[in-house]
Structure formats: structure tokens, C-alpha cells
N, C-alpha and C positions, 0 to 999 in steps of 0.2 A: 153489675148487680150479681150478687152471689145466687146460683141456682139449684134446685134439686132436679136431676135428671131421672125419670123412671122410665123403664122400657121392659117390656114382657116379650120374651122370645117363645113363641107357641112351637111345640113339637120339638124343643130342644131339651135334651135331659142333662142332669148334672153331670154324669159320667162322660158325656159328649163335649161339654163345654169346659170341664176343669183343665185339660191340657191347655187350651186356648188361654184361659185365665192365667195359668201358670207362666206361660210364654209372655204374656203381655204385662205382667205384673211390674218389672223393673222399669219398663217404657212408661206405664201409667203413672208410677209414683214420681217420676222425674219430669213428666210433661208439664208444661207451663200451664198454670190454672187449675190443676188437679188439687183437691182437698181431701176427699174421702170415697170409699167405695163399699157398699154391701150388697149381698147377692144371695140368692137362693132358690130351691126348688118351689114351684107353685103348681096347682093341678093343670096338667097339660103342657108345662114348659118350665121355664126358668125366668126368674125377674132379676133386674139389676137396677140398683138406685145408686147414684153418685152425686156428690157435691162439688160443684165447679165455681170458680171465680167469676165465670161469665158463661153465657149460652155460646158465645163465639168461640171461647176457648174449648169447650167441649165439641162443637161442630168441627173444628180444626183437628182435634183428636181423632173423630170418626173419618174425617176425609183423609187424613195423613197416615194414620195407623191402623186404625180399627177395620175399616172396610178392606184394605189390601189383606190384612191377616186373617179376617173373617172368611173371605172369599176363599183364601188358600186352605184354611183348616176344615170350614164346616160348609163350604161350597155356597155360601150365601153371597150376592153381589150387591145387595143393599141393606141398608141398616133397617131393623125393626122400627115400627114407629116410636117415637120418643115424646114424653111429656116433660115440659119444663114448667117448674114452679119456683117463683121468686121466694128468696129467703131473706129475712131481715135479722136473723138469729141463728147460730150453729154453735151448739155447746157440746163440749166432750168432757169426759171425766178427768 
């Protein structure tokens, strides 16, 4: 089932995360199950929203790519809490 994943990274600034996003972008776009990503600053941190073909596909991304890169770039050893919401429709322009 297609899902929307939401995560808030408290204490992380846009300036701090932009290099990581740039580094991961090509991997993200080609990772099996990825559909779309939107992110931006929020009070006290940074938010990321992504659309995936399944929660399992996203969890694989986190385990295989995101955690190793995040630990290296930001010094974080585990993912921020993530919320998964089922989608029955995803429309783009």
C-alpha cells in the first residue's frame, strides 16, 4: 500500500541538512519504491515528507542508506520517529 511518511528532525537546521539531502538525492530517486519527497524548515527543526510504494520499501531505505549516511554526516545513529499514513490517491500536476 502506498504510504506518506512524515518525520520531524528536532534541532536540525536547513543549513545542516542540505548537504546530506544533496548527497542522498540520486540514491533516493533511484531507490526501489520511492515516489516523491518534500521537506523544509519548521520551528525548532526540519520536516521531511515522502511518498513510498510501501512502508517496507521506506524502512529498507532507512536501514540500508539513510542511517549509515545520517550517522556519518549528522552524527545521528538512529532515525527520528516516523509517522506512516496510508494513501489511496496521489495526484501530481
